[in-house]
N, C-alpha and C positions, 0 to 999 in steps of 0.2 A: 333370427327369434326363432325358435324352433319349437313345436308341441309334439304332443302324443303320436303316437304310429297311425291315428287315423286321422287327423287333421294335416301331416305331412304327406299320407298317400294324396290326400283330397286336393292336396295345394298343388303336388305333383301333375295333376291332373288338370291344375285350374289353367291351365292354359289350354283347356278344350277337349277336357275329354270325357263329359258328363253333358254330351250333347243331347238330350230327350225333351220332347213336347207330344203334344198328339196333334195327329189331323185332324182339319175341321170336319165334322162327322155333322149328317144332318138328316132327319126323320119325318118324312113328309114336307119337304120343303123348311122345315124349320130347324134351325139352328138349336144344338144339344150344346147348354151351358159345360165348360170345362171346369174343373177346379183347379185353382190358383192358389198361389202362394198366400195371396190375400184373405184367403178362406179362412185359412189356420186352422185347417183341420187334422186332427192328430189320428194318425190311422199305423198301428202296429199288429202284424201276422201273427198268428194262433201259432205258427212253427215256423223253422229255418228250412229251407227246400235246399235239399240235395243235389234233387235231380233236375234240370232246368231243359224245359219243353224243346226239342229239335225244331229251327227255324232257318229256310235256304237263304243266302245274301241275296241281296237287294239286288247285285248285279247280275245276277242269275233269272230272278224273275223280271227285270229289266230287259234281258238280253244283251245287256254289256258284253262286248266283244274284247275281252282283255288283251293283250301281249306284253312281251317283257323286252326292253329296249335296251342293249349292251352300251352301256355310256365307258367304257374302257375298263376298270377294274371291277365294275360288278353289273348286275342288269336292274333294272327300276322297272316294274310291274305299271303298266298305263293303261287306261281308257280313251278314248277319242271319240266325243259324237260333237253332231250340229255343225252348222257351217256359217262363214264370217268371222268377225275379229275373234282369234286366239286368247281365251281365259285358261291359266293355269291356276286349280284351286288347291292351296296349301294346308292341312289340315292340322287339328291343335295336338297336344299334349305336352311335351314331349315323348313320342310312343304312339299316338293313335294314328287310325288309317282312315283313305279317301273314303269308306264308308257311309260315313257320318253324312256324305252330302249328297244321297242318295235317300229317297227318290228327288228332293228339293229340287236339285237343279236342272232336273230333266226341264223345267220351264226354259233355264237361259238357254237350253240346245238349240230352242226356236227364233232366239235373234243372234246368236253367237257359237263358234267352236268352242264346247266346253272339253277342256284336258284335268284328268282326274290321274293320280299318280300317288304311288306309297312312297316315301321315302327309304332312303339305304337304311337295314335293319327293321323295319317294320311291315308290317302287313305279309304281302305276297310280293314284296321285295326281296332281295340277296340281303342276308346277314352276313355282310363282310366289311369287318369293320375298319379296314386296312389301317394306318397308323392309330388308329381310335378315332370312335365317332365325335365329332363337333359341330358348332354352330361354321366354320367356314367351308367344311368338307359339306356341310349341307345344301350350302348357295350354291357351291361349283357345280355341286352334283345337278342340280335344279338348271344350270347352264346349258351344262352338258346332256340334258335331256333335250333342250329348247334346240339346239343345232341338230342331235339326229333326228329329231321331229321336223327338220325343215323349214323352220319358222324362226324370221328374221327380228320381228317386234310382237311381243303379246301383251296382254294384259294381267296385272299378277294382283290374285285374290287367297289373303291370306285370314286364317279365324283363329282366334286364340293365340296360343304358342307358333301358330301359322303366320300369324300378324307379325311377330317379330322376325322371323324368316324371309317375309316379305318386305319387308322394311329394309333388312338387309343387303338382299336383292338388289333391289332397287337400287340402293347408295352406292353398290358397287356396279352393278352393269344397269343403268340410267338409260343408254342408249339402244337398249333392246326393249326397254318397256314403255308401253301407250298410254297405260293408265293403271293406276293401284289402289286397290278397293281393301279395307284394313274393316274385318269385321268383329266385333268383340275384341281385339288384338291386344295379345300382350304389348306393351309401352314400350320396352326397352330403355326406360328412365329410372334412375336410383332417386326417388322421392318419396320418402316412409308415408306421406300420406296417401299414396295410390292403394299401398297395401293393408290398409286397415280393413281386412274381409268383414264381409257380414252375413259369409257363408250359413252362420248357424242362426241366423234371426229369426225365421220361422218353424226351426225343428222343435218341437216340442220335449219335454223330460221325458216320456214315455218313449220317444221315438230315439233320442239319444239313448238312454239306456240298451236298447234294443242294438242300436248300430255298435255299440260298445261290443257287447255280445258277439257281434256278427265278425268285430274285427279282433276281436280273443280268440276266436275258431281259428279264424287264417294264421295268426300269429301263431299257434299250437299245430298246424299244417291237417287241421279235421277239415278244411274247404277249399277247394281251390281259388283263382285269382278270377274265374268264372261265374262264382256261387257267390264271392265275394262283392263282387257289383250289382250281381242281379239281388241277392236277399238286400242289398243297403240300401237299393234304389225303389224296392216296392214297401220298405220301411221307413220311408220321410226322408232320405238322403235324397231324393230328386229334386227338393225344394232349395238345396245350396244353388244351383247354376239355373234353375227352368223358373220359368213363371205358370206357365202350366203341368197338371199331370202326366208325364207320359202312359201310353197305353200299354198295359203288358208285353204286348210283342215288341215296342220300343226297347223295352227294360230288357227283352229277350238278347234282341239283337246287339243292342251298347254290350252287354256282357262278353257275348260271343264274336264278336267281327268287329269292336270299333277302337279297341285297347289291346293291342298285339304287336309285340316288338321282342329284338333280343334281348336278352339278360343285360340287368344294367343301364338297357339303355337310355332309359329316361334320365336319370341318376346323371349320367355321364352327358348329357346333351342339356339337362339342366344345370349342371355346373356351367358347363361350356358359355350358353347364352346369356346368361343371366350376369355375368360380368360388366357383358358393355351395356356404356351410357351413351346415349344418341342423342342430349340433351342439345339441341340448334343445331343438327342435322339437318332438317329439314324447311332453317330459316329462307333459303332461296329455292327450294326446289319446284322444277319446272315442270316435273311431270304428276298430271293431273290425279286428284287423289279424292277418295270418297270414302269417307268414315263412319261406320254403321255402330250407336252402340245403345244395347238395351236399357230402359232406365231402371228397371229390377235388376240388373246384374249384379250380383250380390258377390261375385269373385273379386271383386275390388271394394273399393271405399266410394261411396255418393260424389267424391270430386274428381276422381279417376277419370271420367270422359271429359272434366272442364281442363283439365291439368292435359291429357293427350292431345285435344284437341288444341290448346296453347302452342305445342312442339309443331303443328300443321298447320302454321298460319295461313297457306293459302290453298288448303283441303275444303272441299264441301263436306258438310257434316250434317247427320240427321240423326234424332234420336226416336226409339223406339217406344210407344208409349205404355204396350202393352208386351214386353219383351225380357226376358232375365239375360244369358251368355249367348240365346240362339234363335235372334232375330231372324234368319231366311227362313226357319221354322215354325216361330210362333205367329211370324205377323208376315208371312211369304208373300200376299198380295202388293202390301208395301214397299216390301223388299223387293223384289224383282220388277216392279215397275222402275223403281229408284235403279236400281241397276241398269235395265235397258235404258232408260234416259243418259245416263252417267256414258253407257258404253258408246252409246249413238252418238255424243256429244264430242266425242274425242277426237282431235286435231294433233295434226304433227308437231312438234317441238323442235325449233331452233337448234341445231347441234352446238352453236357458239355458246347458249343457253345451258346446252348440258354438260359442257366444257370444265366452262365456269363453276357451275355447280359443283363436279365432280373434283377439282382442284378446291373448292371448299368444303366438300364431305371429307377429304385425306386428310385435312389438318385435323379433323378432329378425330378418324378412325385410325389413322396409323397408327400414334402412340401407344393408342389401347393394344394392338396387335403386338405391337413390340413389348407390351408391357405381359402381355399374355405367352409370349415366347420365355421370359426371364422366367414367369411364373412355373411353366412346364417344367424347365428345369433344376427350379426351386422344389417344387414338389419331388420331382425323380431322387434327389439330395434327402429330401425330408425321410423319405419312404425308406432309403439306404442307411441313415446313417441315426435316425431319430430325431426326436423335436428341441433337444437339448443342442444338436450340433447345429443342426436349421438355425437356432436362435444366435448362435454366435456368427453365424454364417450371414446372418439377418444384418446384427448391429453393424457386423463390418463392413458389410452393402452398404447402409445407410451413412455411417461417417464420410462414406466416400463418393457418395452422388445422393447430398443431401435434396435435391429436386425431384430424384425420382423413386417409384415403387419398386419393391419384388415383386409384389405378389398382388392382385386386385384384394377388395373388401369382402366380394362375395365367394371367391374361389379359396380366401382362408377360412371364411365360416365356415365353409361346408366340408371343407379339411378337417376344422375342428370338429365337429358334428361325427365325424368318420370316426374320430378316436371317441366320444361321448358314447356313443351309439354302444361299442364294445368297454363299457364301464374303464377304460382307461383315464380315467380323470387327469391325473398329473400331465400325461400328453397334451389332452386337451387344454384346461389352462394354459399351458406355455404358448399353445399356437392362438387362443384368443387375447393373451394378452399383447401376443407382438402384433395382432391385428387394432387394438387399442393405443397401440403405440403409431402404428400405419397412419388410422383413422378417426385421430380423439375426436372428430366434431360429429362422427356419425352415435347416433341413437342404439343404434342395432347392433353393436360391436358392444356395448358394455352390457346387454341385456343378454346376451350368449354368455360373456364371461361370469355373466350373477349366476347364470344358470349352470353352466359348469361349474362352480362353487356351491351351489346350492345341492345338486346331485351329488359333489364328493361330502357334503356333511357342513362345511364352511358356512355357516346361514349369516354368520357377521358380515364376513366379504360379498356373500350372494345381496344382502340388504343394500350394501356399500355401493356396488353396481349396478342395483335394477335403480337407485336412486340416482345417482347418475344419467342413467339412460333416459329416467322420467325427468330431468331438468331437462336434456336436450331435445325431448319428444315429449310433450304434457296428453298426448293423445294415446300414448301407448298403454291401451287397458291391459297387455299380461302382464306388464310392470306393475299396473295398479291392485291387479288383481295378485299378483304373486306378494305383496309388501303389506295388503292388509292379514293375508294368510300369515306372513310371517311378525 
């Protein structure tokens, strides 16, 4: 299911790029009340800001001494502070930077060693794609960083999209993980009930109109990505993922330093990691795990936290009552006391338990990785020969491999949208039709095919597929809205 430009951009950044809240301020020992999303205050600026004030990176203000770590085929930017159990922070995105963790994790440096880094293709690290940015490459890069830093075992902390990386890394290299911390993490679960986003619940109609105008300016090339992000934030877009309204300074630093990556990195990595399904991967996970969720994290549905928790049955779970997507920013006292207790409680895990779990994990993940190899070959063929020939290849493959798939649902869905965005409706319909044949029980594939027919002007077929999507998922609000208009 895809929406217009502003929603797509927002969703790709869902996975951790809108990381804003304000510091607790005090005046004469009294706490100043902070505006929250629950106040429902509508605010639209008088004009668009084309000039953004310059502020230094918090790394410089905090005197963080960074270094470039050579991991073989590229160098990763890294900062290390504190002593004790090493904890590596994995930021959100795809396409964000380590800057989102400053200055908050200064607190953690008092009881552990904190490792900040930028992923390959992001922030201050090398923009060297190798064979192409992908999910497996990202976790292998992280383990190479561990080796270069001389660390045998560390705690891994993933935020938003970084939570997906942290889960995949832990499932792949559990012998090097002392503990797993997941903050507002992407789930790696294919469950439609998770993705019923509530991000526009508190944004007023006036704010929506202004944000639309800002996206229009961006699509016309009249403002850059920094101006886009800053103007969105100060015109109500902060309400999508924050509980508390950010300060002007935080909005500036978000725009300047927290969303920086190589061209097409976020879309490439987004299509790579979203294909994985980690249902039951953590059933017997022996690695101590802490899950932190914000009650007002509108990125996903209200059911997301409970669904995610169920997939980590052995994890410690903490719900933050006054937080959105940023628990460590919005309730820092509770978050860092919880983190400290968790880190100090970590004990060695028996190798036998780790080996048993690795065998369990391999049975779930290996078939997926094999599928993604076939998918990569299929998409290469698709780009070379076109959708019609690719469809013939797909039908031939399924006739001889009734128990296997040639591509993942998410991978094909995103490929179909590449053609749809170019207004190549005929090719897009073919690809979405293949997805319907491959995954007939998915509500989303019918929704996408309905959208392709709708954009092509075939309302009759669009109505047919939107109705099928709604039959499979009665909570599909997008389908309901479009069918009411039709």
